[in-house]
Every structure is written in structure tokens, then in C-alpha cells.
N, C-alpha and C positions, 0 to 999 in steps of 0.2 A: 082554529081551535079542537079538528077532531086530532091534529097531529101532535097536539097536548095531550088531549085525554090517551088517547096512544101508545104515549111514551110514559106517561103516569102508569097506567094500565101496564105494562111490561114490567116496569122498576118495582111495582107493590109486588110480583110475582118474583121477583131477586130473592132470593135465598140469603142469610146471614151465611157469609162465607165459614163462621166460625161454629155452624152449627154441620158442615159438610168434612171437616178434619176427621179423615179415620187416626182411630186410636195409634199411638207407636207400641204399645202392647200394654198386656195387665195389669204392670209395674207402673205406668207412664198415662195415667189415663188425663182426657183432655175434657174439660168441664164443659155442656154444655150451655149455652147464653140464658138457658128459661132456670137452671139449677142454680146458677152464679145470681141468678136476681133475686132466688129464693131467697141466698144466704143473706145477700145485700139488704133484702126488706130483715129478716132477723137482727141482724145489726144493726140495724136503723134503729129497731125497735129496743134493742136493750141500751142502747145509745139515750133516745129518748127517756128510759124509763130511768134510767140514773142521772140525767142533767135536766133536768126538771123541762121534758117536754123539749128541748132543744132537736132542730132537726139538723142532725149530722151534715146533711147536705149544703145547709144554708151557714157553714164555718170553713173562712179559707181557712184557719189557721192548722186545720184536723190534715195528721198527716197518714196517708196510706202506705203498708207495702206488702208485694207480694211474695215471699223468698223463696220460691220453686214457680215461677211465669214459666207456664210451654204456649200458649196461645196467647197469653195479653188477655184472654175476657174478662177477669176478674178487674183490670188494669182500667178497659175501655169501658167498662159498665159503671163505674165507679166515675170516670171520668167525664160520663154523658150526664151521668144526676148532679152532680158536682156543676157541669155547665148549666143546667137550669135552675138548681137550687143558690147561685149565687149569684144572679143576672140583677136584684137590688141591688148586692153588693158590688160589685164589678160592673156597667151599664156594658160597656164596650166587648162585642163578641171577642174579638181578637186578642185582648189585654188578655179577658176572662179565660182564655183555653190556655194564653199562654201560662198565665198567672198558675194554674191548674196543673199543668205538666210539668215548669219546672219547680214549682215550691210545696205539692201536695201529692203525687203519685209517683211511685217506686216497688222497682222490681228487681229481681234476680234471677236471671232464667239457668235452667239447669242442663242448658247444652247450648251449641254454638247455633244449631238449627232455632233452638224454640227463645232463642234470644231475637233471630233476625223477625221471627215471627209474633212477637210481644211489639214489638219496634211497630212492624206494619200494622197491628191493631191500635197501636195505643197514635202511633204518628205519622199514619197511613202513611207513613215513608218507610223503605231498608234501613236509611239512617234516619236519628234524630235531627242532623243538621241538614237536612237534602234538601231541596227544592222543591218537594212536595209536601214538608213538613210541615204541620200545621202548628210544631213549635217555632215560635220565629226568634224568641232570644237563647236557642242552646248552642253552643260551641261544639261540641267535644257531640261524635257520629254516633257513640252508644248514648245519648243522655240519659236519662234515668235508669236504662235496662239495662243493668250488669250483667257481664260474662266475660269471666276468667278463667282457660283452663287451670282446675284443680287436679292436685296427685295423690293420691291414697297415700298412706304410712302405712307398709310393710311392717309386721314384725311374726316372730315366733317360726321363721323360713325353717324347713332340719334338709331338704332336698340341696344340696351344691353342683351347679352346674358352671360348664367355664362355656365362652359365648366372645362372642370379640363384637369390640365399639365402633361404631361409625368410620373410625380411622382405621378399622385391620388391628387394632392388637388388640390380645388376648386379655379378659378381664373373668371373674369370675363372679358369683353369684347365688343369692336364697332365690326358688321357684315357686314355692309350695305355701309362702305364708298367708298372715290374713289381715286386713285391716283393720290398722289397730283402732279405727274412728265408727266404723260400719260392719268390718267381718267377712267384707268382700274378697272376694278368693283372687290371691295373687294369679293362680296360673288362668285365671278368667277373665282377669279387666289388667292385668298388667299386660298388653300386647300394641304399646309405641302410639308416639304422637297422631299416628294417622288415624287411628279409632276415639272414638269417645271414653273417658275415662270413668264416666259415671261417679267423681267423687266429690257429690254435694258439697257445695263450701260452707253453707250452714251446720253443718255436721260434722263435718271436717277441723274443727279448730275446738278450741276448750275455753276461747272466749267471745260468743259470739260478739259481745259488746263492743268490743276492740275491735272485731273485725269490720263493722258494719262502720265503726265512726273512721275507720279507712276507708270504705269506701265512699258512704256518705260526709262525710263532713265531722267531727268533734262532735259540735253541739245537736246533732240530729239526733232526735226522738220519735218510735213512731207510735202515734197511737194507737192504730189499728192495724195487725196483722191477719191475711187473710188469704186463703187458698187453698188449695189439694196437691199435699206433694207426694214424690215418689211412694211407689209400695214396697215393694220388696228389691231385694238382689241375688242372683243367685251364689252361693256360698260355699259351694265344693268342685267350682269350672266344667259340669255338666251338664248342669241343669237340673240334679236333682234335687238340687234341696234351694229352698226360696225364704231367707230369714227377713223377717218386715225390718225394715227400717221408718217407715214410718212414724213409730213411736218416738225416732228419736229427733226428727224435727219437730214436733210438738213439743219437746225437754227442752230443744233450744230456742224455741221461739218463748217460752216463758220465762226463758232467763232476758231475752229485752225488754223483759216489765212493760207491755202493751198496754192499752188500757181494755181493747178488748181483744180476742185471738178468737178467731173464726177460720175450722179449717174440718172438710170431709175426710174421711180416713174409711177403711174397711171397718166393720163392725167387730169383726174376732175379739178384739180386746176387751169385749163382753165379759165372756166368759172362756175364750181361751185364747188361741195364740204360742209361736213357740217361743220361747225366751219373752213375754210379757206380761209375768208373773207381779214385779216389783213395778212396773208401768200401770198396769190398773189399780194395784193399790192403791197407789197416788192419785190417778183421776178419782178413785171413789172417795179416796179424801177428799176432793176439791172442794168447796165450797163455792167457789167464784164462778163455776161451772154453772152457767142460769138456765141456760138448751140446749138439748140435744133434740132431732128429727131424725128417725131412723128409717130407714129404709131396707126390711128384712129380705125382703123378697126379689131373688135373682134379677137382674137386669131391668129392675125397676129407677134406679138413679141412672144407670150407665148402660145402655140398651147395647143389645150385642158384646157388653162383659163381660166373663166370668168371674167372679168376685163370688167367692163360697161365703156365705156369710152375711151376706151383706151389705151395705154402707151404710153411715150416720155421720150427719156433721154438728157439733158443737159449738157455744156462745162461750164464751169466757172472759167475766168480767169481770175485772179488778176490785170495783168497787161494789160488788153483791158479793155475799155470805150468807148464805142459808141454800135452801132446797132444789132441785131442777126442776124444770119443767120439759118433762119427755113427752115428745109426740108420734106415733105410729104413722106411717103412710104406708098404703097398699095401693097397686093398680094407678099411684100419682093421685091419690087423694089422702085424707088423714083421714084414716082409720079411729074410728071414735073420737071421744074429747079427752084432751090430752091428760095425763098426771101431772101431780107436784110430789116429788117423796126425794128424800135424801138418797142419795145413789150407794152410800154405802152400809145400807141395811144386812145388803148380803154381803157375801166373799165375792159375789161377783156383779154384772148388773142385771136385773130380769127384765128382757125388753120389753115387753108384752105386758101394757099395763092391768088386764084381766085376769092376769097371773096372778097378781099382788093376793088378793084376797082367800083364794084357792091355797097358795101357796102356804099361808099361814095359818088357815085353819090344819092344815096335814104336821106344818112344825108345834102346833100348839100341843098335840100329843106326847111331845118332846122324847119320842122313841128314837133308837139311835139309826144310820143309815147303813146300805147295804155296799157302800164304796168299799168301807172296811172289811167287807168276806169277800170281795169280788178282787180276784189276782189282778196282777202286775202286769206289764206285758211279756212275753215271753214265760209263760208262765209254767214251760216244763223246759227253759233252758234253752230251745230250738229257734233260730232264725226261720221267717217265712223261707228261704231259699232252700233250705235246709232239707240234701237230698237222700229219702232214705231206700228203702226195697220194695219192690213191686211185689214180692214175695217172699212169707215167713218161711221158704225151705230153706233149709240154711242156720238159721237162724235156733239159739238155744233156748232162750228165753223172747220170745216176740211182743211185740205191743205191736197193736194196731195205732198209728199216726193220722191224724186228721189234719190235712197240710192244707195250702191254698190252690182250691178245686180239684183235689185228690186225697185219696188214702193211700197209706204208703205203712212198710214196715219198721222199727226198728228194733236192734237187742235194748233189751231192758237194762243192761248194763251202760252204754251211749245216753242214756237221758241224766243230762247232767244237775237239774232240780227237780222235788217235790214229786220224786219217787215213789212218795207211799199214795199217792192220789192215785195213782194208776189203777190199783185195785178198789176203787168205790166209786160208784155211780158219780155222773158230771154232767154238768148243763154250761155245753160253752155257749159262747158269745160273738160272735165277728167282728173282728178290731175297729172294722172300715163300714161302715153302712153308711149310704145315699146313691144319691143321681146323678144324673143331672138337668132334673128337672127344675122348674124356674123356684117350685114349692117343695118343699120335702114332707112327706105326711107321715113314713112312718117308723122311722128315725133307731129304732134297733130293728136288728135281723130276728128271725124268728130261732129261738132258742135250741139248741140238739143237744138231747139228752144221749150221752154216750155210756155203753154201759165200763164194769171193770176190765183190765186187757186193755185199756184204749189209752192216747195222751193227744197233742195236740205243739202243731207249732205256733208262734205269735201271730198269726192269722187269728189266730180266737184268743180269748179270754174265758176262763173258768171263772164264772157268776160264783159258783157252790157244789162242795161235794157230800157226799151222802151215805151211808150205807146200806142204804136203800133206796129201791127202783123209784117207790110211790113219792116219797122225801123230794128226789132230784124232780119228778112228775108235778109238784104241787110248786116247785120254785119256778121252771118253766112255764108254766100257767100263770105264772103271778107278774112274770115280764114280759107276757105274751100282752095284756093286757093295757089297753088303753089308760089309765090311768097313771100304769109307771112309765110310755114310754111318753106323755105326755110331760113330768115331771122331769125324767131322761132334757129332753127338746128343750127345756130351759135352759141347759147345761153344754150344749151342746152345737155351735155355731156351723161346724162343718161335716166332713164326712166322719172326723177320727172318734170312736166310741170307746174309750180310754176309761178306766175305773172310777175319772171323775165325773165322769158324765153322772154317773148314780148317786151322787152325793146329796141329792132330796128325794131320794126313793128312799121312805121305812124300812127297815125291817119288822114285819109282822109273825104272828105264828103261821107258824105251813100246819095247819090241822086240819084245811080242805081245798080243794081247788076255787081257789078266788075267781068270782069274778065280775067287771066293775061296777055293776048294778050294787052288789056287796058292798065294794072300794067306796063309792059314791054315799052310800048309809054310813058305812062306818066313819069319813070325816066330815060327818052333814053338811053333803054341797047342795047347793042350790039346784033347781033346772035348769035356769040360767046357765049356770057354770059349767053344770053338765054339757048342756049344750055347746058351748065354750072349746071346753075337751075334745067333743067330738066333732067338732067344723076344723082342728085343727089334726086329728091324729085318728086315721084309718084303720079300721080293722084289719086284722091279718089274714089273710086268704088261706086253703088247705088246712082247715086245724088240724085234720086228724091225722095228717103227715110228718109232723115236725116231734109227735112221741117215739118215731121211729128208733130202736138203737140198733140198725143191725150195720 
């Protein structure tokens, strides 16, 4: 008895191996069993709501697909739930497990390594037909976890090089193209068969239905598609650009027409993200999206993984057509009650439910917004790496240039655009604002007021240009307020602070140096709404120093 108790005690302390696996990268993130089960709970609730309270885990005919499985955690947890739920329908345990693993649970791995991990998680064996596999009627060693190397389709190459094939014969090829499907760099990922291609099968086909029919049979249709797709790929071959690709998985999965689609992705698509404009518009207009669970705080959903802007998962239900329930999570707990709203109320998704009534009060005045007055990137046509002169000596008409962490000088005739702004007072805002902290609290840098005779590189945007210093200072004072920075925060998921983040900030008369108290009164904010703003946005320190124009 003592030995048995000790054994059970030790076993109780053994961690779930899937909680211990290090992430492959910030692009291919392993999902914890806890998070996977939360997603399954939401999925099951959606199924019950659309199917007369049916328990999805008690239905032996429902099929599940993870089309980008890594650790196999979703498939394993689905199998565990089905094993309990089907007990009455299939009393024999071995027969029940075999039915689930052969008829209900399927996966597509993203690499050869993850295919083996997923099979080990699901079948308790490296190979589905191995002697230790819990699937007893599978003949194929891969089982229902498919992986086969897929290659990119390179297009648009312009650099021709001569090399040799395996037999030593000279061959020519282009080397600097992009993948037709995912935009990956040929230089970065055309590395030979000894390396993973990262050409994920689901997004490297124009007909995902045909692909799945080829893999799993013509009659196979999946009721539920769930998982955590790869997030981004290097697109220039040097790690300088990372283009998102998770939206491609969402779009392809929709084409498969599952009854339920559940995915967790970066939340940048809510209001930003490179190349995500069309995707965001489609998602906001999609009335089938039943639920969004949002994790805006860095590291909340994936501890140790820096995904700027946080992550969110959604449940898309083909039988639902209406508003979406949005729940914000903070420190692993629900942050207030969920809201039920249509996603396309604005051109972005406002992620904090408490922000909606404040935003509506601001928009009710129908004032223009200052994004129309903020400059585009490169306000004077000068890149961040522009090298000016350290002294104005020798320049016929020197202009002081505010550059990246320094000031230099440039000849007036060397300024490509907006030369007329040089002789005005300007309010400059840094284009990048943010820290590595898990919670951003400033959202905009302190404005910099510069006198006539100055310009800037693309490190800055010009928020306004004026004939007088007083007018510039009044705009700068306005931009420093917590009220303005709160409105900016609604559109700013990452460090980038381009002109689009100002699209909720109203243009107001610059007849005074506005204070937050005056702005709260102007828009009729309640005490609770003020507390909410000030709980999110910290005041800028060193208030006097920002006005320097030297």
C-alpha cells in the first residue's frame, strides 16, 4: 500500500510533457494544454448553442481537423474528451479509442518534426501503426497525421545565377524571387532538401478542398477546424521583414466550409499589420464570427513569447449570423463582462469594450480628425539612414535635421519634398513609440516643437506646421494629453505610430493649451470613463522639457 501511494504521488507530480516544450520561434508557437482546452470549451459551447444543446463530445460522427498541428495538443485533448463523451455509444474502451483515432481526428503537420510530435501525442507512438500505438486498426505509419514536403512556387526572380545540379552539370536559375502563395523570400528559403521548406501545404494551393480530398478521401468533410497556425515568414532573406501569413490559413480554412472554425492568431489584424487591410475588412464584415477572446497583454496567452499587440482566438460558426461576443482577458482572468456587438461598427476592431461609449461620445460631434493633417512617412523625403553633415560649415543654406537620436545638417536644396515646411514651426512625433514592457502606457512620444530652419528624417512624422510658435505649442499640448493618447491607443496595436493611429483624434480649436480636464468636460465623459482612460494611459513626465526648440 505504501509503495502504491508513493507511486501515485510521484505520478501526480509528473508534468504534462506538452507544457514543457520550448517554442520553435515567435512564428511557430506551441499552444499549452490549458489554452487549448479553453478554446475547446468555447467551441463546444458554440456547437451546443447551434445544435439544440447537443454535446459535441457525444457525437461519434463529428470530424475534427488541425491543419497546422505542431505538438498535437488540440488533437490529443479532443480525443480525450471524445473518449469520455462516447462511453455510452461505444462501451468498449479499445474500440472507442480506435473509432475516434481512425474516423474523427485528423491533422496536417507543419514540419516533419512536428508530425512526429503530434503522432506521439495522439497515438502514444512515433508511428501510428507501431506496437505501442493505441490506434489498433491503422495500417499506415502516418495514421491520420499527414506530412509531406511541399515546395514554394517561386515567381518574379530577376537575378540570374549559374550553378550545378546533382550530376555536376551547369544550370541557370533565378534566385531572388518570391513565393506565389506566401510571399516568402527565395533567397531565404530555397535552401535545399536538407532544410525545412516552411511551405505549408494548406496555403500553397489554390484549391484546399481538392488537397484535403487527395489526403483524406473524396468524401471527407470536416465539421470542426481548429488550431494555431504559423504567424509570419521572413520575406527579404535577412530577417529584416516578417510578413504575416496567419491570415492565409484563416482564408483557406474558410474555403473548406467547416461548421466551426476556431483559430488563435496575433491580434494585430484588429487595427494594423502589414498587408492585412483586406483581411481585416473581411473579418469585420463576417457575421459568422460568434466569439472573440482577446489577450491584449504581452505574454498573457503565451508566456515568454513576445507577440506585440497580443493574441486572440475566435469561434466562427457557419450557422450563426449576427453580433459577436467579445471577451477581454487580463492576467489570465476575464476583464469585466463581455460585450455583444457587430464587428464592423468601425473600420478597425476596438478591442476594449469600455472604450466604445467614450469613442461614441467623441464621434457624436462629427468633427474632422487630425490624421488628415499628419504627414505620411518620410515627411521631407529623407530616409532614417540619411547621413547629414555634423556641422553647417560649408553649406550655403543649412537646415537643421532631426534624425534618429541625433541632429545633423543638410543643404536646403537636398530636401526632396515639403521644402516649404522648413520655414514654419513644426510639431514632430516619433514614428516608433513603444517599449518591451508587457503593457504599453504612453502610446505616443512627447511632441517635439521645432522652429523655422528645421526638417526631419522619417524617424519623425510632422503632426502640424504653423506660422507661429504659439500655435505649434498648443497642438503639442493637445497631443500630450491622456485623452488624445487614449484615442490613439485604440488604433495602435504595435510600436508603429503612423498617421492612421490618429484617425479617432478630433480636430479642435487651438485657441488654448488644452488640459485633460477640459477635454473630458468637452466630450461629457463620466467619472468612470475618466478613471478608465487614466488607468490605461500614464502622464508624460518632464512636462517643461518638451517645449524646447533648440
